[in-house]
PAPALO-474298 format. One line per 10 residues: number of its first residue (from 1); for each residue x, y, z of C-alpha. Coordinates in Angstrom, 2 decimals, decimal comma, padded with zeros to 5 digits. Each point is the difference from the previous one (the first is absolute). Layout:
// residues N
NUM	X:Y:Z; ...
// end
This chain:
// residues 426
1	062,16:036,59:-063,37; 000,63:-002,30:-002,96; 002,59:-002,66:000,80; 002,12:-001,55:-002,75; -000,18:-003,79:-000,23; 003,76:000,01:-000,52; 002,21:000,00:003,05; 003,28:000,52:-001,83; 001,54:001,02:-003,29; 001,21:-003,56:-000,58
11	-003,61:-001,21:000,16; -000,90:002,65:-002,55; 002,77:-001,39:-002,22; -001,39:-003,52:000,42; -003,48:001,22:-000,97; 001,36:001,79:-003,09; 001,97:-003,06:-001,07; -002,94:-002,34:000,55; -002,32:002,27:-001,99; 002,40:000,22:-002,94
21	000,64:-003,75:-000,02; -003,74:-000,74:000,01; -000,62:002,57:-002,76; 002,76:-001,57:-002,09; -001,56:-003,43:000,52; -003,35:001,21:-001,32; 001,72:001,77:-002,86; 001,51:-003,30:-001,13; -003,01:-002,17:000,80; -000,78:-000,85:-003,62
31	001,81:-001,09:-003,13; -000,84:-002,22:-002,93; 000,15:-003,32:001,82; -002,98:-002,33:000,29; -000,65:001,01:003,61; 000,42:003,69:-000,61; 003,32:-000,38:001,82; 001,98:-003,21:000,41; 002,17:000,37:003,07; 000,93:-003,68:000,37
41	001,98:-000,37:-003,20; 003,65:-000,60:-000,89; 002,13:-000,17:003,19; -002,98:000,90:002,17; -001,68:-003,18:-001,22; 002,87:-002,05:001,39; -000,55:001,36:003,50; -003,79:-000,24:-000,18; -000,51:-003,48:-001,52; 000,21:-001,75:003,37
51	-003,41:001,39:000,98; -002,31:-001,10:-002,84; 001,98:-003,23:-000,42; -000,55:-000,87:003,68; -003,40:001,40:000,89; -001,94:-000,22:-003,28; 001,52:-002,75:-002,14; 001,70:-002,20:002,62; 002,80:-000,52:-002,49; 003,49:001,36:000,69
61	001,87:-002,75:-001,85; -001,56:-000,72:-003,38; -001,54:003,45:-000,58; -002,60:-001,43:-002,36; -002,16:003,04:000,61; 002,51:002,58:-001,17; -000,33:-000,44:-003,76; -003,62:001,11:-000,04; 000,74:002,89:002,38; 002,87:001,27:-002,15
71	-001,99:-000,27:-003,21; -002,76:002,07:001,63; 001,99:002,64:001,90; 003,47:-000,09:-001,65; 001,87:000,18:003,32; 003,18:-001,91:-000,81; 001,32:002,51:-002,49; 000,05:-002,65:-002,70; 002,75:-002,04:001,64; -000,82:-002,14:003,02
81	003,18:000,58:001,99; -001,76:000,45:003,33; 000,13:-003,74:000,74; 002,87:-002,42:-000,58; -000,61:-003,40:-001,63; 001,34:-002,99:001,92; 001,30:-003,31:-001,31; -003,24:-001,74:000,96; -002,01:002,32:-002,27; -001,40:002,05:002,87
91	000,82:003,57:001,02; 001,31:001,99:002,92; -000,42:003,75:000,27; 003,11:002,03:-000,81; -000,96:002,83:002,35; -000,19:-000,41:003,75; -003,15:000,09:002,10; 000,48:002,90:002,43; -001,78:002,56:-002,15; -002,93:-002,39:-000,52
101	-000,31:-000,35:003,78; -000,31:003,78:000,31; -002,40:000,12:-002,95; -002,25:-002,70:001,43; -002,45:002,25:001,97; -000,59:002,04:-003,15; -000,34:-003,12:-002,13; -002,77:-001,06:002,39; -001,67:003,41:-000,38; 000,28:-000,30:-003,78
111	-001,55:-003,47:000,13; -002,91:001,27:002,09; -000,43:003,03:-002,27; -000,08:-002,25:-003,06; -002,76:-002,08:001,58; -002,07:003,04:000,93; 000,46:001,73:-003,36; -000,47:-003,08:-002,13; 003,49:000,18:-001,49; 001,83:-003,27:-000,68
121	001,46:-001,48:003,20; 003,07:-001,13:-001,87; 002,68:001,97:001,84; 000,68:002,37:-002,88; -003,16:001,93:-000,76; -000,25:003,72:000,76; -000,90:-000,25:003,73; 003,20:-001,93:000,71; 002,11:002,43:-001,99; -001,26:003,07:001,82
131	000,17:-001,71:003,39; 003,68:-000,77:-000,51; 000,75:003,51:-001,29; -001,62:001,67:002,99; 001,62:-002,57:002,28; 003,32:001,41:-001,13; -001,13:003,46:001,09; -001,13:-001,34:003,37; 003,36:-001,62:000,72; 001,84:003,10:-001,18
141	-002,01:002,12:002,45; 000,94:-002,41:002,79; 003,63:000,40:-000,98; -000,29:003,78:-000,21; -001,59:000,14:003,46; 002,81:-001,95:001,62; 002,72:001,74:-002,00; -001,23:003,30:001,41; 000,29:-001,45:003,51; 003,55:-001,18:-000,76
151	001,09:003,40:-001,31; -001,59:001,88:002,90; 002,10:-002,07:002,38; 003,13:001,77:-001,28; -001,18:003,16:-001,78; -002,44:002,82:000,61; -003,36:000,50:-001,68; 001,35:002,23:-002,75; 002,84:-002,31:-001,04; -002,35:-002,99:000,10
161	-002,60:001,74:-002,17; 002,54:001,13:-002,59; 001,62:-003,43:-000,12; -003,30:-001,80:-000,55; -001,06:002,42:-002,75; 003,32:-000,27:-001,84; 000,16:-003,78:000,36; -003,53:-000,67:-001,21; -000,58:002,71:-002,60; 003,46:000,40:-001,55
171	000,71:-003,71:-000,47; -001,31:-002,93:-002,02; -001,77:-001,32:003,11; -003,34:001,42:-001,11; 000,24:-001,92:-003,29; 000,32:-003,29:001,87; -002,75:000,74:002,47; -002,62:001,89:-001,98; 000,50:-001,35:-003,52; 001,86:-003,32:000,07
181	-001,17:-000,77:003,51; -000,37:-003,76:-000,45; 003,75:-000,38:-000,24; 001,87:-000,99:003,16; 001,32:003,45:000,91; -003,10:001,58:001,55; -000,55:-003,09:002,13; 003,58:-000,23:001,30; 000,29:003,74:000,72; -002,02:-000,23:003,26
191	002,10:-002,95:001,17; 003,10:002,19:-000,04; -001,79:002,77:001,88; -001,22:-002,47:002,62; 003,42:-001,64:000,33; 001,60:003,40:000,61; -002,66:000,86:002,59; 000,35:-003,36:001,76; 003,79:000,30:-000,04; -000,24:003,34:001,78
201	-002,49:-001,37:002,52; 002,09:-003,08:000,77; 003,20:002,02:000,44; -001,74:002,50:002,28; -002,00:-002,51:002,03; 000,92:-003,63:-000,79; -002,93:-002,43:000,16; -000,10:-003,52:-001,37; -003,34:000,54:-001,76; 001,45:002,99:-001,87
211	002,90:-002,20:-001,08; -002,43:-002,69:-001,13; -001,96:002,43:-002,16; 003,24:001,42:-001,40; 001,07:-003,47:-001,09; -003,45:-000,84:-001,40; -000,18:003,10:-002,21; 003,59:-000,52:-001,13; -000,86:-003,53:-001,06; -003,06:001,25:-001,87
221	002,17:002,54:-001,84; 002,46:-002,74:-001,00; -002,74:-002,15:-001,55; -001,26:003,07:-001,84; 003,37:000,61:-001,68; 002,95:-002,15:001,12; 002,47:002,89:-000,34; -001,75:001,74:002,90; 001,98:-002,39:002,22; 002,59:002,74:000,46
231	-002,48:001,88:002,18; 001,30:-002,12:002,88; 002,90:002,46:000,14; -002,42:002,70:001,18; -000,66:-001,41:003,50; 003,46:-001,63:000,20; 001,96:003,21:-000,65; -002,36:002,44:001,72; 002,07:001,65:002,73; -000,84:-001,18:003,49
241	-000,08:002,44:002,92; 002,28:-001,83:002,43; -000,28:002,72:002,64; -003,78:-000,28:000,03; -000,12:-003,79:000,21; 003,17:-000,64:001,98; 001,09:-002,71:-002,42; 001,17:-000,18:-003,60; -002,43:-001,47:-002,54; 001,99:-003,24:-000,06
251	000,04:-000,21:003,80; -003,73:000,70:000,16; -000,83:-002,77:-002,48; 002,30:-002,39:001,80; -001,78:000,76:003,25; -003,46:-000,03:-001,61; 000,09:-002,76:-002,64; -003,79:000,09:-000,32; 000,32:003,19:-002,07; 002,36:-001,60:-002,48
261	-002,15:-003,13:-000,13; -003,09:002,16:-000,58; 001,45:001,86:-002,98; 001,34:-003,22:-001,56; -003,25:-001,82:000,70; -001,99:002,86:-001,47; 002,16:-000,08:-003,11; -000,56:-003,74:-000,43; -003,76:000,44:000,37; 000,15:002,83:-002,54
271	001,68:-002,09:-002,70; -001,83:-003,24:000,80; -002,86:000,49:-002,52; 002,49:000,14:-002,86; 001,90:-003,06:001,23; -003,23:-001,98:000,29; -001,11:001,06:-003,47; 003,32:-001,06:-001,53; -000,20:-003,32:001,82; -003,48:-000,59:-001,33
281	000,68:001,08:-003,59; 003,57:-001,24:-000,51; 000,64:-002,55:002,75; 002,74:002,16:001,53; -000,17:002,70:002,68; 002,43:002,16:-002,00; -000,23:000,73:-003,73; 002,23:002,06:-002,30; -002,18:002,43:-001,95; 002,85:000,71:-002,40
291	001,09:003,61:000,54; 003,49:000,97:-001,19; 002,34:002,61:001,47; 003,21:001,68:-001,11; 001,38:001,37:003,25; 003,50:000,49:-001,36; -001,20:001,79:-003,11; -003,15:001,96:000,89; -002,04:002,11:-002,39; 000,82:003,61:000,89
301	-002,55:001,16:-002,57; -002,67:-001,01:002,54; 001,10:003,10:001,92; 001,32:002,32:-002,70; -001,43:-001,22:-003,32; -002,54:001,92:-002,05; -002,20:-003,12:-000,36; -000,95:-000,65:003,64; 002,63:001,85:002,05; -000,99:000,64:003,60
311	002,00:003,23:000,30; -001,11:001,00:-003,49; -003,77:-000,32:000,40; -000,21:000,34:003,79; 002,45:002,81:000,83; -001,23:000,14:003,60; 002,01:-003,23:000,39; 003,13:002,18:-000,11; -001,21:001,69:003,19; -000,61:-003,41:001,58
321	003,58:-001,05:-000,73; 001,35:003,38:001,13; -001,76:-000,58:003,30; 002,34:-002,93:000,71; 002,65:002,58:000,93; -002,17:001,68:002,66; -001,17:-002,96:002,09; 002,89:-000,06:002,46; -001,96:001,08:003,08; -002,83:-002,49:-000,52
331	-000,21:-003,61:001,28; -001,18:-001,21:-003,41; 003,11:001,14:-001,91; 001,74:-003,40:-000,32; -003,22:-001,86:-000,69; -001,25:002,41:-002,66; 003,35:000,41:-001,74; 000,70:-003,74:-000,10; -003,49:-000,92:-001,15; -000,26:002,69:-002,67
341	003,39:-000,69:-001,55; -000,61:-003,76:-000,06; -003,47:000,54:-001,38; 001,22:002,22:-002,81; 002,77:-002,46:-000,88; -002,41:-002,92:-000,15; -002,48:001,91:-002,14; 002,60:001,10:-002,55; 001,45:-003,53:-000,17; -003,11:-001,85:-001,16
351	000,28:-001,50:-003,48; -003,10:001,79:-001,32; 001,24:003,52:000,64; -003,05:001,50:-001,72; -002,35:-001,61:002,56; -002,51:-000,42:-002,79; -002,17:002,99:-000,76; 000,78:002,40:002,79; 000,12:003,67:000,82; 003,38:000,79:001,56
361	001,40:-002,78:002,21; -003,14:-001,60:001,40; 001,85:-002,68:001,99; 001,05:002,60:002,59; -003,42:001,51:000,67; -001,14:-002,46:002,68; 003,06:000,85:002,13; -000,55:003,78:-000,12; -000,93:000,10:003,72; 003,64:-000,79:000,78
371	001,27:002,56:-002,50; -002,41:002,51:001,58; 002,18:000,14:003,11; 002,98:001,08:-002,11; -002,16:002,47:-001,91; -001,23:001,49:003,28; 003,60:000,50:001,07; 000,68:001,88:-003,22; -003,10:002,16:000,44; 000,95:000,66:003,64
381	003,48:001,09:-001,03; -001,32:002,28:-002,73; -002,56:001,61:002,29; 002,77:000,86:002,45; 001,30:002,63:-002,46; -002,25:003,02:-000,47; 001,47:000,68:-003,43; -000,95:-003,49:-001,20; -003,51:-000,33:001,46; -001,56:001,70:-002,98
391	001,42:-002,61:-002,34; -002,12:-002,85:001,40; -003,45:001,18:-001,16; 001,37:001,16:-003,37; 001,88:-003,22:-000,71; -002,82:-002,08:001,46; -002,66:001,54:-002,23; 002,23:-000,34:-003,05; 000,62:-003,69:000,73; -003,70:-000,65:000,57
401	-000,89:001,56:-003,34; 002,76:-001,96:-001,74; -001,07:-003,25:001,68; -003,66:000,31:-000,93; 000,84:001,02:-003,56; 002,32:-002,98:-000,41; -002,57:-002,38:001,48; -002,59:001,29:-002,44; 002,14:-000,60:-003,06; 001,25:-003,31:001,41
411	-003,58:-001,25:000,30; -000,57:001,14:-003,57; 002,98:-002,12:-001,05; 002,08:002,92:-001,30; 002,32:000,84:002,88; 003,29:-000,52:-001,82; -001,04:002,31:-002,82; -001,43:002,88:002,00; 001,74:000,11:003,39; 001,55:003,47:000,49
421	003,00:-001,58:001,68; 000,69:-002,18:-003,03; -000,24:003,07:-002,21; 002,53:001,79:002,17; 002,52:-002,82:000,20; -000,38:-001,40:-003,53
// end
């Protein structure tokens, strides 16, 4: 008898999501840029520049090579803000190096492909662009795989499948994986999934090597985007099963200091590449890249505004927030609630509330694995009522259609004129 390759409905959901994300990538694999599609432009250039500067041009300070590259490929956006001029006339990169570290295997593939195909081995020709774009898909699939494992630890197959479908297809995540994949978000997404998975593993069966890896990935996330530092609240506030271990978390760490040393040591190793780069380029291990924040007067339009509003363009976010009220029975409740609220506050407090050209609030997309736990709680609660079960597929399909329509007109540059939500509310 024919046997399905899928062992569970959640695996089916993963396959569906992966197929749609790949199809969307191919759909947006060409525009009018010199390469057919320039992925490493604007902000994405800032994350990527470490690689060609280091491995092709051996010049991360003076950047003498960049003028010719920009005149050929037009990657800066017309304003070279991706590197900061220093008093000595040299430069240091404004964006941190974590994303470049994760891009490096695909940069190497792009370099090899350029050699084989005869394309310029300059770090910016078409083989490099497509390698980085598909690298974003690879890392997203890693994140999706581990996020499924995290959700299955607390929810059944059905809840996990529904949560993954809603999270990935009803949100702006697909835009920043399958279209603007060279941005930081697709590369940080798997770090959150892995940190959640490692947090669960360490709390269930504490091992020093798990703690080391947890610290290492946390450090890598911090040097991808410094604001990801708040992820340390995830393992810190995750509820410890004292009955299972016989000690409180504090007592355990006091009795087993190697675990604490491992996570701290891993974190130091994780951030070390950035510290060494700053030391080399500026003479100091720490450098202020110049971001500004207004924590006492945040931009609420980031959540509710018709320009980029998270709740406005990504209504499934309302279900994520509603899930905060249904996490009481889970050991992740304090960690998820604290992280998500701090994360939202930080994002809406940044001086550039528009976050450049963006669809919805892109600065939250990389942390969606954490929000997924709250969303799963909301789905679980809804599924508990027979009279409400029917609403999930109807609302889900409606939000998917809305999301893909809005992405289409956003990528045509006409979102604010043709969004149905703007027509309703204005």
